[in-house]
Backbone bond lengths (Angstrom), bond angles and torsions (degrees), N, CA, C in turn:
res aa  C-N    CA-C-N  psi(-1)  N-CA   C-N-CA  omega(-1)  CA-C   N-CA-C  phi
1 M - - - 1.453 - - 1.536 111.24 -
2 A 1.332 115.86 -36.25 1.481 119.29 -178.05 1.508 111.21 -64.85
3 L 1.374 115.04 -31.38 1.464 117.94 -177.79 1.520 111.12 -71.86
4 L 1.360 117.94 -15.47 1.448 119.82 179.96 1.520 112.77 -80.71
5 A 1.348 117.14 -16.77 1.458 120.69 -175.98 1.536 112.94 -59.69
6 P 1.366 119.09 -49.85 1.475 118.15 178.12 1.514 112.52 -58.42
7 R 1.341 115.36 -37.29 1.463 118.28 -179.51 1.524 111.33 -65.49
8 R 1.332 116.66 -41.78 1.448 120.83 179.27 1.527 111.02 -64.18
9 V 1.332 115.90 -38.64 1.474 119.30 177.85 1.512 110.37 -63.77
10 A 1.333 115.13 -44.41 1.474 118.84 -179.52 1.535 111.05 -63.90
11 E 1.344 116.51 -40.93 1.460 119.64 178.68 1.527 111.54 -64.97
12 A 1.353 115.58 -36.28 1.460 119.10 179.21 1.518 112.72 -66.49
13 L 1.335 114.89 -34.21 1.480 118.81 -177.51 1.529 112.23 -87.35
14 A 1.346 116.99 -15.96 1.459 120.16 -172.42 1.524 113.43 -55.06
15 P 1.355 118.88 -45.84 1.457 117.98 -177.31 1.514 114.19 -81.98
16 R 1.319 117.19 5.11 1.454 119.77 -175.96 1.537 109.94 -121.94
17 P 1.338 117.14 80.61 1.466 118.96 -177.70 1.514 113.16 -61.10
18 A 1.352 117.42 -33.25 1.461 119.11 178.81 1.515 111.51 -61.07
19 V 1.344 115.83 -38.64 1.458 119.86 179.56 1.532 109.57 -67.64
20 R 1.343 115.76 -42.25 1.467 118.82 178.22 1.525 111.21 -60.19
21 H 1.336 116.65 -40.17 1.464 119.18 179.20 1.527 110.32 -61.73
22 V 1.318 116.69 -46.54 1.459 120.81 -178.30 1.522 110.47 -62.74
23 V 1.336 116.78 -44.34 1.470 120.43 -179.47 1.523 110.83 -63.41
24 E 1.327 116.88 -46.53 1.454 119.98 -178.57 1.523 112.44 -62.50
25 L 1.320 115.71 -49.44 1.458 119.64 -177.39 1.529 110.99 -66.64
26 T 1.316 116.83 -33.86 1.449 120.20 178.37 1.527 111.26 -68.47
27 L 1.344 116.16 -44.51 1.454 120.02 179.42 1.524 112.34 -63.35
28 V 1.337 115.92 -42.25 1.460 119.14 178.70 1.530 110.33 -67.10
29 G 1.338 116.07 -41.75 1.463 119.10 177.21 1.524 112.16 -60.47
30 L 1.332 116.87 -41.44 1.467 120.10 178.42 1.524 110.50 -68.02
31 A 1.312 117.35 -35.66 1.476 120.32 178.50 1.514 111.02 -63.51
32 F 1.339 117.37 -43.40 1.461 119.80 178.70 1.524 110.84 -71.11
33 L 1.331 117.19 -35.39 1.472 120.09 175.62 1.522 110.05 -61.07
34 F 1.333 116.41 -44.60 1.467 120.35 177.81 1.511 110.07 -61.59
35 Y 1.335 117.37 -41.53 1.469 121.03 179.18 1.522 111.26 -58.23
36 F 1.335 116.45 -48.20 1.469 119.34 -177.88 1.520 112.40 -70.68
37 L 1.346 116.77 -34.69 1.468 118.79 178.02 1.525 111.03 -65.56
38 V 1.333 116.48 -45.79 1.458 119.79 179.30 1.528 109.67 -66.60
39 R 1.304 116.33 -41.72 1.453 121.61 179.67 1.534 111.26 -59.63
40 G 1.316 116.60 -35.97 1.463 120.10 -177.71 1.504 114.88 -90.89
41 S 1.340 116.64 4.49 1.462 118.76 -173.80 1.527 112.86 -89.07
42 V 1.328 118.22 -15.77 1.463 120.34 -176.65 1.531 108.14 -111.36
43 V 1.311 117.27 87.86 1.464 120.25 -174.54 1.525 111.65 -127.71
44 D 1.316 118.09 13.93 1.466 120.74 -173.69 1.513 112.56 -109.73
45 R 1.327 117.68 25.59 1.471 120.47 -177.67 1.535 109.29 -120.25
46 T 1.337 115.14 54.39 1.472 121.02 -172.61 1.504 112.31 -61.80
47 S 1.319 117.77 -50.97 1.469 119.77 -176.09 1.532 111.30 -62.27
48 E 1.317 116.55 -39.88 1.471 120.61 178.37 1.531 110.04 -65.39
49 A 1.323 117.24 -41.89 1.454 121.19 -178.69 1.527 110.92 -65.90
50 L 1.345 117.02 -41.95 1.457 119.92 178.04 1.515 111.20 -64.12
51 A 1.336 117.54 -40.42 1.459 121.33 178.65 1.530 110.50 -61.67
52 H 1.309 117.06 -42.00 1.443 120.84 178.04 1.528 111.67 -66.69
53 G 1.342 116.91 -36.36 1.449 119.17 177.41 1.520 111.98 -62.69
54 F 1.330 116.63 -44.39 1.474 120.23 176.80 1.528 110.92 -64.53
55 R 1.334 116.63 -36.90 1.456 119.67 179.37 1.514 111.17 -63.43
56 I 1.333 116.64 -41.23 1.474 120.00 179.18 1.535 109.96 -65.81
57 L 1.340 116.47 -42.21 1.466 119.94 178.75 1.519 110.66 -61.58
58 N 1.325 117.73 -42.28 1.473 120.73 177.85 1.527 111.14 -65.26
59 L 1.320 116.54 -37.57 1.470 119.42 177.89 1.512 109.89 -63.14
60 E 1.335 116.93 -44.12 1.458 120.22 179.25 1.513 111.14 -62.31
61 R 1.325 116.55 -37.37 1.469 119.51 179.08 1.532 110.66 -65.53
62 E 1.321 116.06 -39.88 1.462 119.35 179.71 1.532 111.39 -65.94
63 V 1.325 115.92 -39.44 1.462 119.66 -178.06 1.548 110.56 -79.17
64 G 1.347 115.94 -31.10 1.453 119.09 174.74 1.515 115.44 108.71
65 F 1.334 118.40 23.57 1.467 119.12 176.57 1.535 112.75 -132.78
66 A 1.310 116.18 35.40 1.462 120.25 173.90 1.521 109.66 -81.70
67 W 1.336 116.24 72.16 1.457 121.91 -172.16 1.519 113.06 -103.84
68 E 1.349 118.46 3.84 1.455 120.53 -171.56 1.534 112.65 -58.62
69 L 1.317 117.04 -46.39 1.467 119.12 -175.92 1.519 111.77 -66.47
70 Q 1.343 116.44 -40.35 1.463 119.60 178.21 1.524 111.09 -66.14
71 L 1.319 116.68 -39.44 1.463 120.12 178.97 1.524 111.21 -64.90
72 Q 1.331 116.84 -41.57 1.457 117.75 -178.67 1.517 112.59 -65.63
73 T 1.328 116.94 -32.10 1.456 118.61 178.92 1.528 112.63 -63.74
74 L 1.337 117.91 -18.26 1.456 121.59 179.80 1.526 111.66 -66.42
75 I 1.358 117.59 -26.72 1.459 118.51 -178.05 1.532 113.01 -110.04
76 L 1.323 118.83 -14.79 1.461 120.47 179.53 1.523 109.48 -62.74
77 G 1.321 115.83 133.14 1.449 121.27 -176.65 1.514 113.88 87.01
78 R 1.337 116.93 -3.22 1.461 122.11 177.61 1.531 107.54 -114.89
79 G 1.328 115.42 94.56 1.459 120.88 -172.04 1.487 114.59 -57.65
80 F 1.337 116.96 -40.52 1.465 119.50 -178.96 1.519 111.09 -62.91
81 L 1.324 117.75 -44.98 1.467 121.15 -178.66 1.531 110.48 -66.21
82 I 1.323 116.38 -39.09 1.471 119.10 178.70 1.520 111.06 -60.72
83 Q 1.335 116.20 -47.21 1.464 119.69 -179.90 1.514 111.26 -68.11
84 L 1.320 116.88 -35.31 1.466 120.63 178.58 1.525 111.00 -60.27
85 F 1.329 116.75 -51.18 1.460 118.86 -175.77 1.531 111.51 -77.87
86 N 1.319 118.76 -26.80 1.463 119.77 169.19 1.529 110.43 -60.81
87 G 1.347 115.31 -43.66 1.459 119.60 179.69 1.528 112.45 -66.35
88 I 1.335 116.75 -40.09 1.459 119.88 177.46 1.521 109.95 -61.86
89 Y 1.342 116.55 -45.09 1.467 120.72 -178.81 1.518 111.18 -60.13
90 F 1.329 117.13 -39.53 1.462 119.87 -174.62 1.525 112.69 -88.31
91 W 1.329 117.52 -54.28 1.464 121.01 -170.11 1.519 113.11 -80.79
92 L 1.323 118.22 -27.30 1.462 119.65 -179.24 1.506 112.09 -94.94
93 D 1.328 115.89 22.47 1.452 120.50 173.60 1.539 108.46 -107.72
94 F 1.306 118.32 -108.66 1.470 119.06 -173.32 1.515 114.29 -65.64
95 P 1.343 120.62 -38.24 1.473 118.31 175.34 1.529 112.55 -57.05
96 L 1.330 116.83 -40.59 1.474 119.42 179.31 1.515 110.94 -70.92
97 I 1.334 117.20 -36.23 1.462 120.12 177.25 1.520 110.54 -57.43
98 I 1.338 116.18 -43.38 1.461 120.40 -179.71 1.536 111.07 -63.43
99 L 1.329 117.36 -45.36 1.457 120.72 -178.71 1.530 111.59 -63.54
100 I 1.329 116.84 -48.30 1.458 120.20 -179.78 1.526 110.66 -66.60
101 G 1.334 116.40 -38.63 1.448 119.78 178.68 1.521 112.75 -60.77
102 L 1.325 117.24 -41.97 1.467 120.87 178.21 1.534 111.03 -66.32
103 W 1.325 116.45 -41.43 1.471 119.90 178.58 1.529 111.01 -62.83
104 L 1.334 116.56 -45.74 1.460 118.68 179.00 1.518 111.78 -65.09
105 Y 1.333 116.89 -38.23 1.461 119.57 -177.51 1.514 111.79 -64.10
106 F 1.304 116.95 -44.55 1.482 119.67 -175.50 1.524 113.82 -86.06
107 R 1.351 117.65 -18.23 1.454 118.99 -176.50 1.526 113.79 -117.58
108 H 1.329 117.86 -26.92 1.463 120.70 -174.36 1.529 108.01 -142.19
109 R 1.336 115.79 77.73 1.462 120.26 -169.53 1.536 112.82 -64.05
110 R 1.298 118.51 -40.38 1.472 120.00 -177.85 1.529 110.54 -64.68
111 Q 1.330 117.35 -43.22 1.469 119.90 178.65 1.531 109.94 -68.08
112 Y 1.334 116.07 -34.10 1.470 119.38 176.43 1.531 110.19 -61.33
113 T 1.324 117.22 -47.29 1.472 120.67 -177.55 1.525 110.63 -60.13
114 L 1.318 116.42 -43.03 1.461 120.39 179.32 1.523 110.75 -62.64
115 T 1.329 116.64 -47.44 1.463 121.32 -179.44 1.517 111.03 -63.98
116 R 1.318 116.65 -45.32 1.465 121.80 179.10 1.520 110.65 -57.86
117 D 1.329 116.30 -50.18 1.463 119.32 -177.55 1.518 111.52 -62.75
118 A 1.338 115.59 -42.98 1.466 119.21 -178.44 1.539 111.25 -62.54
119 M 1.327 116.06 -39.34 1.452 119.48 -178.72 1.524 111.19 -71.14
120 L 1.325 116.88 -42.40 1.471 119.44 -179.46 1.526 111.07 -67.95
121 I 1.325 118.10 -38.92 1.468 120.47 179.51 1.524 110.36 -68.54
122 S 1.318 117.18 -46.17 1.465 119.50 178.61 1.528 110.53 -64.11
123 G 1.331 116.84 -36.09 1.466 119.85 176.02 1.520 111.79 -62.29
124 G 1.336 116.66 -40.50 1.464 119.90 177.40 1.503 111.92 -63.89
125 I 1.336 117.31 -41.37 1.463 120.58 176.25 1.518 110.90 -62.45
126 A 1.328 115.75 -42.22 1.481 120.59 -179.77 1.514 110.86 -61.25
127 L 1.340 118.08 -40.69 1.457 120.62 -179.45 1.523 111.69 -58.32
128 I 1.316 116.26 -39.86 1.459 120.47 178.96 1.535 109.81 -63.45
129 I 1.338 116.44 -43.61 1.468 120.71 -178.56 1.530 110.20 -67.45
130 Y 1.348 117.19 -41.11 1.449 119.46 178.16 1.528 112.02 -57.73
131 H 1.314 114.83 -39.16 1.476 119.29 -178.99 1.529 111.55 -72.54
132 L 1.321 117.29 -41.13 1.466 120.54 -176.47 1.513 112.46 -80.35
133 F 1.325 117.13 -27.31 1.486 119.44 -171.59 1.528 110.08 -140.96
134 P 1.345 118.06 71.67 1.466 119.56 177.99 1.527 110.47 -66.95
135 V 1.330 116.23 138.87 1.448 121.26 -175.70 1.537 109.60 -135.64
136 A 1.316 116.00 128.39 1.472 120.29 175.17 1.527 109.41 -77.65
137 P 1.315 118.69 133.29 1.468 120.96 178.47 1.522 111.63 -71.92
138 P 1.323 117.81 167.72 1.461 120.48 -178.63 1.512 113.74 -55.92
139 R 1.333 118.95 -33.89 1.475 120.97 -177.42 1.523 112.83 -60.72
140 F 1.321 117.06 -19.69 1.469 120.84 175.40 1.528 112.11 -80.39
141 L 1.317 116.79 -11.66 1.462 121.13 -179.52 1.521 109.79 -102.50
142 S 1.322 115.42 53.85 1.466 120.92 -174.75 1.527 111.50 -64.78
143 D 1.321 118.40 -25.94 1.460 120.59 178.93 1.520 112.22 -62.66
144 L 1.323 116.03 -21.55 1.474 120.12 178.81 1.522 111.43 -87.89
145 G 1.327 117.50 -6.41 1.452 121.03 178.34 1.521 115.31 110.46
146 F 1.329 117.36 -0.81 1.468 119.76 178.86 1.531 110.97 -71.20
147 V 1.323 116.39 143.23 1.456 122.30 -178.45 1.528 109.36 -119.16
148 D 1.342 116.38 129.36 1.443 121.32 175.42 1.525 107.98 -81.48
149 T 1.332 116.11 91.80 1.470 120.20 -173.57 1.544 111.51 -68.64
150 M 1.325 116.98 -29.60 1.468 119.03 178.18 1.519 111.12 -64.47
151 A 1.320 116.75 -41.26 1.462 120.78 -177.48 1.534 111.56 -77.45
152 M 1.321 117.07 -34.55 1.461 120.31 -172.45 1.522 113.54 -87.55
153 Y 1.334 117.19 -30.99 1.463 119.03 -169.57 1.530 114.00 -122.14
154 S 1.336 118.06 0.61 1.460 118.61 -174.09 1.504 110.41 -147.74
155 N 1.336 115.02 151.71 1.453 121.01 173.55 1.514 112.85 -85.68
156 L 1.346 116.25 -3.71 1.457 120.43 178.46 1.522 108.73 -83.37
157 S 1.329 115.86 125.64 1.458 118.13 -179.47 1.524 109.88 -162.52
158 Y 1.322 114.21 137.15 1.464 119.86 172.19 1.522 110.97 -80.41
159 Q 1.317 118.01 -4.18 1.454 121.82 -177.88 1.540 112.34 -96.71
160 A 1.323 117.19 10.73 1.450 120.25 -179.03 1.529 110.78 -60.95
161 Q 1.330 115.92 156.60 1.456 120.11 -176.15 1.523 111.11 -57.58
162 S 1.334 117.83 -39.38 1.447 120.88 -176.62 1.523 113.94 -69.95
163 T 1.340 117.51 -20.75 1.460 120.73 -178.92 1.509 114.12 -108.32
164 Q 1.328 117.72 1.71 1.458 120.36 -177.01 1.526 114.23 -57.40
165 P 1.359 120.58 -36.38 1.463 118.81 177.60 1.516 114.43 -60.58
166 F 1.350 116.82 -19.67 1.470 121.15 -176.35 1.527 112.10 -102.51
167 V 1.316 118.27 1.86 1.453 121.13 -171.41 1.516 110.64 -117.47
168 N 1.318 114.98 131.24 1.463 121.79 170.98 1.522 107.51 -113.04
169 P 1.318 118.37 108.00 1.472 118.84 -177.84 1.523 112.98 -66.46
170 Y 1.326 117.44 -12.38 1.462 120.97 -179.35 1.527 112.32 -104.89
171 A 1.333 117.15 18.64 1.450 121.92 176.75 1.532 110.03 -96.04
172 A 1.325 116.26 59.56 1.454 120.27 -175.18 1.519 112.40 -88.71
173 V 1.334 117.22 -26.35 1.465 122.25 -177.39 1.522 108.62 -119.89
174 P 1.334 118.13 118.28 1.464 129.11 1.63 1.518 112.24 -85.08
175 S 1.321 116.07 161.22 1.452 121.05 175.95 1.539 109.23 -89.71
176 L 1.315 116.64 94.62 1.453 119.35 175.68 1.522 111.74 -74.98
177 H 1.328 116.11 -8.16 1.468 119.40 169.77 1.528 109.64 -60.27
178 V 1.323 116.48 -29.25 1.471 121.17 177.31 1.524 110.94 -98.49
179 G 1.334 116.89 -35.71 1.445 119.69 -177.18 1.516 114.08 -70.03
180 W 1.339 117.25 -46.79 1.438 119.54 -176.58 1.523 114.21 -65.12
181 P 1.357 121.26 -34.93 1.471 118.53 174.57 1.525 113.61 -58.63
182 I 1.336 117.55 -27.83 1.470 120.20 175.96 1.526 109.28 -65.45
183 L 1.331 116.66 -41.70 1.460 120.62 178.95 1.519 111.09 -66.15
184 L 1.346 116.43 -40.53 1.471 120.27 175.25 1.525 110.26 -59.74
185 A 1.319 116.14 -42.75 1.469 119.98 -179.00 1.522 110.54 -62.94
186 V 1.325 117.20 -42.24 1.466 120.58 178.93 1.529 110.33 -60.54
187 G 1.336 115.47 -46.07 1.476 119.15 -179.04 1.515 112.52 -64.77
188 V 1.319 118.30 -43.07 1.457 121.33 -177.48 1.543 110.56 -70.11
189 I 1.316 117.03 -43.04 1.477 119.70 -179.60 1.533 110.75 -64.38
190 A 1.332 115.75 -35.61 1.472 118.91 177.78 1.530 112.09 -71.59
191 A 1.323 116.60 -23.15 1.457 120.70 -174.34 1.520 114.75 -92.19
192 T 1.314 118.33 -18.10 1.480 119.72 -175.02 1.524 109.44 -139.40
193 R 1.327 114.60 154.37 1.467 120.99 176.44 1.517 112.13 -105.88
194 V 1.307 117.26 8.67 1.473 121.12 -177.67 1.526 107.74 -77.78
195 K 1.310 117.44 109.92 1.463 122.39 -173.33 1.533 113.42 -62.66
196 P 1.355 120.27 -40.52 1.469 118.13 176.28 1.519 113.34 -58.28
197 I 1.334 116.34 -36.22 1.467 119.37 176.99 1.509 110.09 -66.01
198 W 1.342 117.34 -39.57 1.446 120.51 176.05 1.539 110.88 -57.20
199 L 1.317 115.60 -44.37 1.462 119.27 -178.45 1.520 111.09 -64.05
200 L 1.327 116.54 -46.20 1.473 119.84 -179.09 1.514 112.27 -62.06
201 I 1.342 116.90 -44.95 1.464 119.57 -176.51 1.522 109.82 -72.61
202 A 1.342 117.73 -30.45 1.465 119.66 177.83 1.521 111.13 -69.21
203 L 1.332 116.72 -26.42 1.462 120.05 178.53 1.530 112.43 -77.84
204 L 1.348 117.07 -16.40 1.460 120.40 -176.03 1.529 112.90 -59.64
205 P 1.352 120.39 -49.05 1.461 118.40 178.52 1.528 113.34 -60.62
206 V 1.333 115.72 -35.68 1.467 119.53 178.36 1.525 110.11 -64.84
207 A 1.351 115.79 -46.57 1.448 120.26 179.89 1.534 111.52 -61.09
208 Q 1.339 116.60 -41.07 1.448 119.52 179.40 1.517 111.83 -69.42
209 F 1.328 117.79 -33.64 1.471 119.57 175.90 1.530 110.64 -58.74
210 F 1.328 115.69 -49.79 1.466 117.93 -179.57 1.534 110.09 -68.58
211 A 1.314 118.64 -32.85 1.463 120.62 179.54 1.523 111.42 -64.87
212 V 1.325 117.69 -43.67 1.460 118.91 -177.83 1.521 111.72 -68.52
213 V 1.326 115.89 -29.76 1.476 119.68 178.01 1.512 110.58 -78.92
214 F 1.331 117.29 -47.79 1.454 121.21 -178.48 1.524 112.53 -61.73
215 T 1.330 117.38 -32.82 1.469 120.93 -179.44 1.526 112.21 -87.81
216 A 1.331 116.67 -0.98 1.485 122.29 -179.11 1.512 112.56 62.32
217 N 1.335 116.42 33.15 1.459 120.21 178.67 1.537 111.85 -95.64
218 H 1.327 117.46 -16.69 1.467 119.40 -179.60 1.532 109.40 -150.81
219 F 1.335 113.52 151.44 1.456 120.11 167.66 1.532 109.25 -81.36
220 I 1.319 116.63 163.31 1.458 120.32 174.61 1.520 109.66 -60.22
221 F 1.318 116.75 -38.89 1.468 121.72 178.30 1.534 110.29 -56.27
222 D 1.325 117.29 -42.57 1.456 121.33 179.51 1.512 111.23 -58.93
223 A 1.327 116.39 -42.10 1.452 121.00 179.82 1.519 111.53 -64.37
224 M 1.334 116.32 -40.99 1.457 121.11 180.00 1.540 110.57 -62.77
225 V 1.325 115.93 -43.29 1.464 118.84 178.34 1.526 109.53 -66.85
226 G 1.327 117.64 -37.60 1.462 121.00 178.14 1.511 111.84 -59.24
227 V 1.336 117.36 -41.47 1.469 121.24 177.19 1.514 110.24 -62.89
228 C 1.341 117.42 -44.21 1.466 120.78 -179.21 1.529 111.56 -62.81
229 V 1.327 116.56 -43.51 1.473 120.17 -179.99 1.523 111.14 -65.59
230 A 1.330 116.72 -40.34 1.464 120.29 178.84 1.521 110.87 -63.41
231 L 1.330 117.15 -43.41 1.465 120.40 -179.96 1.518 111.15 -68.02
232 L 1.326 117.81 -33.58 1.455 120.18 174.83 1.537 110.07 -64.05
233 G 1.333 115.59 -45.10 1.461 118.83 176.55 1.525 112.09 -59.67
234 L 1.341 116.54 -39.47 1.460 121.18 178.87 1.522 110.85 -63.95
235 G 1.347 116.32 -40.04 1.458 119.80 179.60 1.520 111.90 -62.61
236 V 1.337 115.24 -43.02 1.473 119.54 178.73 1.533 110.31 -66.18
237 A 1.340 116.14 -40.40 1.487 119.47 179.43 1.526 111.28 -64.08
238 L 1.332 117.75 -38.76 1.467 120.25 176.71 1.509 110.79 -64.66
239 F 1.317 117.41 -39.83 1.449 120.94 176.33 1.526 110.78 -61.08
240 M 1.340 116.52 -43.40 1.467 120.01 179.13 1.520 111.42 -61.53
241 Q 1.330 116.75 -41.45 1.459 119.18 -178.55 1.540 111.52 -67.66
242 K 1.304 117.03 -36.03 1.466 119.07 -174.43 1.522 111.90 -84.91
243 W 1.346 116.60 -38.90 1.471 119.06 -175.11 1.533 112.93 -127.86
244 G 1.321 117.31 -38.21 1.461 119.71 -170.27 1.515 114.65 -62.91
245 Y 1.342 116.99 -48.57 1.463 119.92 -177.23 1.536 111.50 -68.49
246 V 1.321 115.62 -32.66 1.473 118.72 175.96 1.512 110.52 -62.96
247 A 1.344 116.03 -45.96 1.471 120.07 179.60 1.515 111.60 -63.67
248 L 1.341 116.62 -41.96 1.455 119.74 178.82 1.529 111.48 -65.37
249 G 1.332 115.37 -39.84 1.453 119.42 179.15 1.522 112.29 -61.93
250 R 1.315 115.74 -41.08 1.470 119.99 177.92 1.518 110.53 -68.20
251 L 1.337 116.45 -38.26 1.458 120.23 -179.24 1.517 111.62 -61.92
252 F 1.338 116.86 -41.04 1.460 120.81 -176.89 1.533 113.05 -98.11
253 G 1.327 116.48 9.31 1.453 119.64 175.51 1.502 114.32 75.85
254 L 1.347 118.35 19.98 1.467 120.96 -179.36 1.518 111.10 -92.09
255 T 1.329 117.60 -15.56 1.463 122.49 179.69 1.513 108.43 -122.54
256 P 1.295 119.00 126.01 1.453 119.53 -179.47 1.518 112.23 -65.05
257 R 1.313 115.51 134.91 1.467 119.64 177.12 1.524 109.65 -76.41
258 E 1.319 116.40 152.71 1.453 120.00 175.87 1.514 108.61 -70.14
259 P 1.340 117.32 132.65 1.454 118.78 -179.12 1.528 110.92 -66.55
260 P 1.332 117.47 148.38 1.478 119.62 178.61 1.499 109.65 -67.76
261 P 1.333 117.70 149.66 1.481 121.40 -179.15 1.521 109.95 -63.91
262 M 1.319 116.30 141.79 1.455 120.97 177.99 1.501 110.91 -70.72
263 R 1.333 115.29 146.98 1.457 119.23 178.20 1.513 109.95 -65.21
264 G 1.304 112.61 134.28 1.457 118.32 179.10 1.496 113.40 87.49
265 A 1.347 117.21 -9.52 1.457 119.82 179.97 1.511 109.11 -77.16
266 P 1.320 119.09 147.37 1.483 119.80 179.05 1.491 110.89 -65.53
267 A 1.339 117.46 146.35 1.460 122.90 -177.35 1.518 108.26 -71.28
C-alpha cells in the first residue's frame, strides 16, 4: 500500500501543469539554496585553505602551467577588460543558469531534466570536496601579486554582506564557475539546432575560464577539477535518464511493467 502513495501523488498532479511547475521550480530552488547554504557553512579553516592554495600553486609550477599571475597582468590597467571579465564572472554564472534553466524547463523538458540532474549531482560532489579540501583562491595570495579585481574595480561581488551566509571563500576546488557552463552548453546544444546559439553557448566555458583566472578567483587547477566534476555529474545524469528513472518508476509503480510472455507463445 505504501508503494501506491507516490503513484497517487503523481496522478493527482498530472492534470494540473501549473502545480507541477510550482513544485518543480520550488524543489530545484530549495536544492540550490541548500547547496549554497552548505557551501557557505565551512569558512573557519583559513590556515588550512591557504596551505592548500600554496600547494596547488606549487603543483602547477612543477607541472608547468602556473600561468595565473602572468595571465592576470594582461588585463590589469585596462579598465574595459577588467569590467568585462568581472561582469562575465558575475552575470554569466548563476543569473544565466536561472534564465537558461527556465527556458529549458518550459520549452525543452527532456534537456532540462538532464541539465538539472547533472548540475545537482555535480554540486553534491563539489560540496564533499569543499568540506574535505578547502582551498584559498589566488586573490587571497596578494603577497604574490594577485589582485582581487572584483573587490577593487567593481561593485559586483559574491562576498557582499547580504550574500555572506551563502558564500564560502575557500570553495575554490572544484571551480563550478567553469564546470557548470559546460553542462549548460550540453543542454542548450541538445535543445536547439540554431548554429549561432551553439557557437555562443560553446564559448561560455572558455569565457568563464579566463574570467576566473583574470579575476584571481580560481587557479587553473581548480578549473580542471571543475570540468571533471561536471562531466562526472553529466555521466550520472545520463545513466539516470536511460536506466535510473525507469527502474525507479517500476519500483514505485509509476511505470507499467512489461507483461510476462504467455505460455506457448513464441519467444
